C-alpha positions as CSV (number, residue, x, y, z in Angstrom):
1,M,-9.1,204.5,-21.8
2,T,-12.5,205.7,-22.9
3,A,-15.2,203.1,-22.7
4,P,-17.1,202.4,-26.0
5,A,-20.4,204.1,-26.4
6,P,-23.3,201.8,-25.6
7,A,-25.1,200.2,-28.6
8,P,-28.3,202.1,-29.4
9,R,-31.5,200.4,-28.1
10,L,-34.4,199.4,-30.3
11,P,-37.0,200.6,-31.2
12,F,-35.5,203.9,-32.3
13,E,-37.4,207.1,-32.0
14,R,-39.1,208.3,-35.2
15,P,-40.9,211.6,-35.7
16,N,-44.0,210.2,-37.4
17,A,-45.3,207.1,-39.0
18,L,-44.5,208.1,-42.6
19,D,-40.8,208.6,-42.1
20,L,-37.9,206.3,-41.3
21,A,-36.3,206.7,-37.8
22,P,-33.5,209.2,-38.3
23,L,-31.0,207.0,-36.4
24,L,-31.9,204.0,-38.6
25,A,-31.0,206.0,-41.7
26,R,-27.7,207.2,-40.2
27,L,-26.7,203.7,-39.2
28,R,-27.4,202.5,-42.7
29,E,-25.1,205.1,-44.1
30,Q,-22.3,204.2,-41.6
31,G,-22.3,200.5,-42.7
32,P,-24.5,197.5,-43.5
33,I,-24.5,195.9,-40.1
34,T,-24.1,197.3,-36.6
35,R,-24.4,196.4,-32.9
36,V,-27.6,197.3,-31.2
37,T,-29.5,196.5,-28.0
38,T,-32.8,194.7,-28.2
39,P,-35.9,196.0,-26.3
40,A,-35.2,193.2,-23.8
41,G,-31.7,194.6,-23.2
42,D,-29.6,192.0,-24.9
43,P,-27.0,192.5,-27.7
44,A,-27.9,191.9,-31.3
45,W,-26.8,192.8,-34.8
46,L,-28.9,195.1,-37.0
47,V,-28.7,194.8,-40.8
48,T,-29.9,198.0,-42.6
49,R,-28.8,197.8,-46.3
50,Y,-30.7,196.1,-49.1
51,E,-28.1,193.6,-50.4
52,E,-27.1,192.4,-47.0
53,A,-30.8,192.1,-45.9
54,R,-31.4,189.8,-48.9
55,E,-28.3,187.8,-48.1
56,V,-29.3,187.2,-44.5
57,L,-33.0,186.4,-45.4
58,S,-32.0,183.8,-48.0
59,D,-29.2,182.2,-45.9
60,T,-30.3,178.8,-44.4
61,R,-27.6,179.1,-41.8
62,F,-30.0,181.5,-40.0
63,S,-33.0,180.3,-37.9
64,R,-36.2,182.2,-37.1
65,Q,-36.2,180.6,-33.6
66,R,-34.3,181.7,-30.6
67,P,-31.7,179.1,-29.4
68,D,-33.1,177.1,-26.5
69,T,-30.3,178.0,-24.1
70,E,-30.1,180.0,-20.9
71,D,-27.9,182.6,-22.5
72,G,-29.8,182.9,-25.8
73,P,-30.4,186.5,-26.8
74,R,-33.9,187.9,-25.9
75,I,-35.5,190.2,-28.4
76,S,-38.5,191.4,-26.2
77,T,-41.0,190.0,-23.8
78,S,-43.7,189.8,-26.4
79,A,-45.3,186.4,-26.4
80,L,-44.2,186.1,-30.0
81,H,-40.5,186.3,-29.0
82,T,-40.7,184.1,-25.9
83,R,-42.2,180.9,-27.3
84,P,-40.2,177.6,-26.7
85,A,-37.7,176.9,-29.5
86,G,-37.4,173.6,-31.1
87,T,-34.3,172.1,-32.8
88,P,-33.3,173.3,-36.2
89,E,-34.6,170.1,-37.7
90,E,-38.0,170.6,-36.0
91,E,-38.1,174.2,-37.3
92,D,-37.4,173.1,-40.8
93,R,-39.9,170.3,-40.7
94,E,-42.7,172.6,-39.4
95,H,-41.9,175.2,-42.0
96,A,-41.9,172.7,-44.9
97,R,-45.2,171.2,-43.7
98,M,-46.7,174.7,-43.4
99,R,-45.7,175.7,-46.9
100,R,-47.1,172.5,-48.4
101,M,-50.3,172.8,-46.5
102,L,-51.0,176.5,-47.1
103,A,-49.6,177.1,-50.5
104,P,-52.8,176.1,-52.3
105,A,-55.0,178.2,-49.9
106,F,-52.9,181.3,-50.3
107,S,-52.0,181.0,-54.0
108,A,-52.3,184.0,-56.3
109,P,-55.1,182.3,-58.5
110,R,-57.2,181.6,-55.3
111,M,-56.7,185.2,-54.1
112,R,-57.9,186.5,-57.5
113,R,-61.0,184.4,-57.2
114,L,-61.4,185.7,-53.6
115,G,-61.2,189.2,-54.9
116,E,-64.9,189.6,-55.5
117,R,-65.7,188.6,-51.9
118,I,-63.0,191.0,-50.5
119,G,-64.6,193.7,-52.6
120,E,-68.0,193.0,-51.0
121,L,-66.5,193.2,-47.6
122,A,-64.7,196.4,-48.5
123,E,-67.9,198.0,-49.6
124,S,-69.5,197.0,-46.3
125,C,-66.7,198.8,-44.5
126,L,-67.3,201.9,-46.6
127,D,-71.0,201.7,-45.8
128,S,-70.0,201.8,-42.2
129,M,-67.9,204.9,-42.8
130,E,-70.9,206.6,-44.4
131,A,-73.2,205.6,-41.6
132,E,-70.8,206.9,-39.0
133,H,-70.7,210.3,-40.8
134,A,-74.5,210.3,-40.9
135,R,-74.7,209.8,-37.2
136,H,-72.1,212.4,-36.4
137,P,-71.9,214.8,-39.4
138,D,-69.6,217.3,-37.6
139,R,-67.0,214.7,-36.7
140,A,-64.1,213.2,-38.7
141,V,-64.5,209.4,-39.4
142,D,-61.8,207.0,-38.3
143,L,-60.5,205.2,-41.4
144,H,-58.6,202.8,-39.2
145,E,-61.6,201.6,-37.2
146,H,-64.0,201.3,-40.1
147,L,-61.7,200.0,-43.0
148,S,-58.0,199.4,-42.2
149,F,-58.6,197.2,-39.2
150,R,-62.0,195.8,-40.0
151,L,-61.4,194.6,-43.6
152,P,-58.3,192.5,-43.0
153,V,-59.7,190.9,-39.9
154,M,-63.0,190.1,-41.6
155,V,-61.1,188.5,-44.5
156,I,-58.8,186.4,-42.4
157,C,-61.7,185.2,-40.2
158,E,-63.7,184.2,-43.2
159,L,-60.8,182.5,-44.9
160,L,-59.9,180.5,-41.8
161,G,-63.5,179.9,-40.8
162,V,-63.4,181.8,-37.6
163,P,-66.5,183.8,-36.5
164,I,-66.2,187.5,-37.6
165,A,-68.2,188.5,-34.5
166,D,-65.0,187.6,-32.5
167,R,-62.9,190.2,-34.2
168,D,-62.6,192.4,-31.1
169,L,-61.4,189.4,-29.1
170,L,-58.8,188.8,-31.8
171,R,-57.8,192.5,-31.8
172,G,-57.3,192.4,-28.0
173,W,-55.2,189.3,-28.0
174,S,-53.2,190.4,-31.0
175,E,-52.3,193.7,-29.3
176,R,-51.3,192.0,-26.1
177,I,-49.2,189.2,-27.5
178,A,-47.3,191.6,-29.7
179,A,-46.5,194.1,-27.0
180,L,-42.7,194.4,-26.8
181,Y,-42.8,194.8,-23.1
182,G,-45.8,192.7,-22.5
183,G,-44.2,190.1,-20.2
184,E,-46.7,188.2,-18.1
185,D,-49.7,189.8,-19.7
186,A,-48.5,188.9,-23.2
187,A,-48.0,185.3,-22.0
188,A,-51.5,185.3,-20.5
189,A,-53.0,186.7,-23.7
190,M,-51.2,184.0,-25.7
191,A,-52.7,181.3,-23.5
192,E,-56.2,182.8,-23.9
193,F,-55.7,183.0,-27.7
194,E,-54.5,179.4,-28.0
195,A,-57.4,178.2,-25.8
196,Y,-59.8,180.0,-28.1
197,V,-58.2,178.4,-31.2
198,A,-58.3,175.0,-29.5
199,A,-62.0,175.4,-28.9
200,V,-62.7,176.4,-32.5
201,A,-60.6,173.4,-33.7
202,E,-62.7,171.1,-31.5
203,D,-65.9,172.4,-33.0
204,K,-64.6,172.2,-36.6
205,R,-63.5,168.6,-36.1
206,G,-67.2,167.7,-35.7
207,R,-68.4,170.2,-38.4
208,P,-65.6,170.8,-40.9
209,G,-66.2,173.6,-43.5
210,Q,-64.8,175.0,-46.7
211,D,-62.1,176.9,-44.9
212,V,-58.4,176.9,-44.2
213,F,-58.8,175.9,-40.6
214,S,-60.7,172.8,-41.7
215,D,-57.9,172.0,-44.2
216,I,-55.3,172.2,-41.5
217,L,-57.2,169.9,-39.2
218,A,-57.7,167.4,-42.1
219,V,-53.9,167.3,-42.5
220,Q,-53.4,166.9,-38.8
221,A,-55.8,163.9,-38.7
222,Q,-53.5,162.2,-41.3
223,D,-50.2,163.2,-39.7
224,P,-49.4,161.8,-36.2
225,S,-46.3,164.1,-36.0
226,F,-48.5,167.2,-36.3
227,T,-49.1,168.0,-32.7
228,E,-51.9,169.9,-31.1
229,Q,-49.4,172.5,-29.9
230,E,-48.1,173.0,-33.5
231,M,-51.6,173.3,-34.8
232,T,-52.7,176.0,-32.4
233,R,-49.4,177.8,-32.8
234,L,-49.9,177.8,-36.6
235,A,-53.6,179.0,-36.4
236,V,-52.7,181.8,-33.9
237,G,-49.9,182.9,-36.2
238,L,-52.2,183.0,-39.2
239,L,-54.9,185.0,-37.4
240,F,-52.3,187.4,-36.1
241,A,-50.2,187.9,-39.2
242,G,-53.3,187.8,-41.4
243,H,-54.5,191.2,-40.3
244,E,-51.9,193.1,-38.3
245,T,-49.4,194.3,-41.0
246,T,-52.1,194.6,-43.7
247,S,-54.1,196.9,-41.5
248,A,-51.1,199.1,-40.9
249,R,-50.3,199.3,-44.6
250,I,-53.8,200.3,-45.6
251,D,-53.5,203.2,-43.1
252,L,-50.1,204.3,-44.3
253,G,-50.9,203.8,-48.0
254,V,-53.9,206.1,-47.7
255,L,-51.7,208.7,-45.9
256,F,-49.1,208.5,-48.7
257,L,-51.8,209.0,-51.3
258,L,-53.3,211.9,-49.4
259,G,-50.0,213.6,-48.9
260,D,-50.2,215.3,-52.3
261,T,-53.6,216.4,-53.7
262,A,-52.4,215.8,-57.3
263,R,-51.2,212.3,-56.5
264,R,-54.6,211.5,-54.8
265,D,-56.5,212.9,-57.8
266,R,-54.5,210.8,-60.3
267,F,-55.1,207.7,-58.3
268,A,-58.8,208.5,-57.8
269,A,-59.2,209.1,-61.6
270,D,-58.2,205.5,-62.4
271,P,-57.8,203.4,-59.2
272,Q,-58.3,200.1,-61.1
273,G,-55.5,200.9,-63.6
274,T,-53.0,202.2,-61.1
275,A,-53.7,200.1,-57.9
276,R,-51.2,197.3,-58.6
277,A,-48.2,199.6,-59.0
278,T,-49.3,202.0,-56.3
279,V,-49.6,199.1,-53.8
280,E,-46.1,197.9,-54.5
281,E,-44.8,201.4,-53.7
282,I,-46.9,201.5,-50.5
283,L,-45.4,198.1,-49.5
284,R,-41.9,199.5,-50.1
285,M,-42.4,202.8,-48.2
286,A,-44.8,201.7,-45.4
287,A,-42.7,200.9,-42.4
288,P,-44.8,199.8,-39.4
289,G,-42.9,198.6,-36.4
290,G,-39.4,199.2,-35.4
291,L,-37.6,195.9,-35.2
292,G,-37.7,194.2,-38.6
293,L,-37.4,190.4,-39.1
294,T,-35.5,188.3,-36.5
295,R,-33.0,185.7,-37.3
296,F,-30.5,183.7,-35.2
297,A,-27.2,182.3,-36.4
298,R,-27.2,178.4,-36.5
299,E,-23.4,178.5,-36.8
300,D,-20.5,180.9,-36.9
301,L,-20.6,182.9,-40.1
302,T,-19.8,186.3,-41.6
303,V,-22.1,189.0,-42.9
304,A,-20.5,192.0,-44.8
305,G,-17.2,191.2,-43.3
306,T,-18.6,191.0,-39.7
307,A,-18.2,187.8,-37.7
308,I,-21.5,186.6,-36.3
309,A,-21.2,183.9,-33.6
310,R,-23.5,180.9,-33.4
311,G,-26.6,181.8,-31.4
312,E,-26.4,185.5,-31.9
313,A,-29.4,187.5,-33.0
314,V,-29.6,189.4,-36.3
315,L,-32.4,191.9,-36.9
316,V,-33.1,192.7,-40.5
317,A,-34.4,196.2,-40.8
318,I,-36.7,195.8,-43.8
319,N,-37.9,199.4,-43.6
320,A,-34.3,200.7,-43.9
321,A,-33.4,198.3,-46.7
322,N,-36.4,199.3,-48.7
323,R,-35.2,202.9,-48.6
324,D,-31.6,202.1,-49.5
325,A,-30.3,204.4,-52.2
326,R,-28.0,201.6,-53.4
327,A,-31.1,199.7,-54.5
328,F,-33.7,202.4,-55.2
329,E,-33.4,205.7,-57.0
330,E,-34.7,208.6,-54.8
331,P,-35.6,206.1,-52.1
332,D,-37.5,208.5,-49.8
333,A,-39.8,209.7,-52.6
334,F,-43.2,208.0,-53.0
335,D,-43.3,207.1,-56.7
336,P,-46.2,204.9,-57.7
337,S,-44.7,204.5,-61.2
338,R,-41.5,203.1,-59.8
339,S,-40.3,200.1,-61.9
340,P,-38.7,197.7,-61.1
341,N,-39.7,197.7,-57.4
342,A,-38.1,194.6,-55.9
343,H,-38.9,195.6,-52.3
344,L,-38.5,193.3,-49.3
345,A,-41.8,194.0,-47.6
346,F,-42.6,190.3,-47.6
347,G,-39.1,189.1,-46.8
348,H,-36.9,187.1,-49.2
349,G,-35.9,183.5,-49.8
350,G,-37.4,180.4,-48.3
351,H,-39.4,182.3,-45.7
352,Y,-41.0,184.7,-48.2
353,C,-44.4,185.5,-46.7
354,I,-46.9,182.9,-47.9
355,G,-49.7,185.5,-47.4
356,N,-48.3,188.0,-49.8
357,S,-50.9,187.5,-52.5
358,L,-53.7,187.9,-49.9
359,A,-52.2,191.1,-48.6
360,R,-51.7,192.5,-52.1
361,T,-55.3,191.7,-53.1
362,E,-56.7,193.3,-49.9
363,L,-54.6,196.5,-50.4
364,Q,-55.6,196.8,-54.0
365,T,-59.2,196.2,-53.3
366,A,-59.4,198.5,-50.3
367,L,-57.8,201.4,-52.0
368,T,-59.7,201.0,-55.3
369,A,-63.0,200.9,-53.4
370,L,-62.1,203.7,-51.1
371,F,-61.2,206.2,-53.7
372,R,-64.0,205.3,-56.0
373,R,-66.5,206.0,-53.2
374,F,-64.7,209.0,-51.8
375,P,-62.5,210.6,-54.5
376,G,-62.2,213.8,-52.4
377,L,-60.9,212.0,-49.3
378,R,-58.5,214.0,-47.1
379,T,-57.0,213.8,-43.7
380,A,-58.7,215.6,-40.8
381,V,-55.3,216.0,-39.0
382,D,-51.7,216.6,-39.9
383,P,-50.6,213.1,-41.0
384,H,-47.1,213.9,-39.6
385,S,-48.7,214.1,-36.1
386,L,-49.7,210.4,-36.3
387,R,-47.4,208.1,-34.4
388,D,-46.6,204.5,-35.1
389,H,-47.2,202.1,-32.2
390,S,-43.5,201.1,-32.0
391,E,-44.1,199.5,-28.7
392,R,-45.9,196.7,-30.6
393,L,-44.1,194.2,-32.8
394,A,-46.0,195.0,-36.0
395,G,-46.4,198.7,-35.2
396,G,-49.4,200.4,-36.7
397,L,-51.6,203.5,-36.1
398,G,-54.3,203.9,-33.5
399,E,-56.5,206.1,-35.7
400,V,-56.6,207.9,-39.0
401,P,-59.2,210.7,-39.0
402,V,-60.5,211.5,-42.5
403,R,-63.2,213.6,-44.2
404,W,-64.6,213.5,-47.7
405,W,-67.4,216.1,-47.4
């Protein structure tokens, strides 16, 4: 009797950062859910179609935390996948408190008010690009270094009240804790990151400011159940998530716009008027990282006719779902005029990303400022030669060389 073929192992190989991994697209056409092997070598389920992705993400029978058992499936050795898990009740309590605490800080109205400051920071990033070109007129300028990384990290540092001068420290820790095969080094980086956050917290307790970190500490002071470990974990999560995926999407969004000269020129002619719809299409199409969103079954259940046992891991491939022809017409075409555009870039259901308004504001501001300043922007290399860092949880590009002269 022939043994069954081994389940394919994530992350799948992809030819370039702009396209979906070919195997991911094939699996989606074969069915909505399939067996895969995680980067850590354990079995999991992979959901690749839009409707089933929405179903899993909105189902409260799934947890975001790995079961605290010896045989619980491991996703990777990233420090973000190996944290101690609490009970379902503790997870729900932490999540509810986090939403209550952060919803005002990350609301759409507050983000609109913050837009002017984000615009100032974006202009400073573009000034840096021009200064780099003046220093080295024969070289391409790295958009990633000067804008895509720098702007989101400056914004999240300012919003939380963390010194912007520490951005390179934050970058180093973020890359190390998110490494899928990081192991001991990822754990060490997490310990360093949490120690840094604890030191910032101690300073802010004596000198609170008008920032989100101070707001968090004020809540903690009134809530004895809000532990120091929970506070540092929340702050690290905000600093990490607050820049990693937005940085990658600025890079990819620029590459999508530069992929067609007419498309670039249309956007550059009216960036203010077209930025909102363009950003939504970037969010749908940009697919940094190769794992998707992780869930664990809290009980035995069924997804698309497939039995999922309690404790099993389910990975929701947002990037595949967002290019599902069952939900989007011509899903592999970049169409800034697409409407409606109910993508899943920020998840769905109760865990819909609380920072979505911030990310949208940053993307719209960055692209508008960039193409106003440099309407003739173009890539200095073949964009299809650029590779996504699939060995990191959030993916992302290492560089995006551009010219405008």
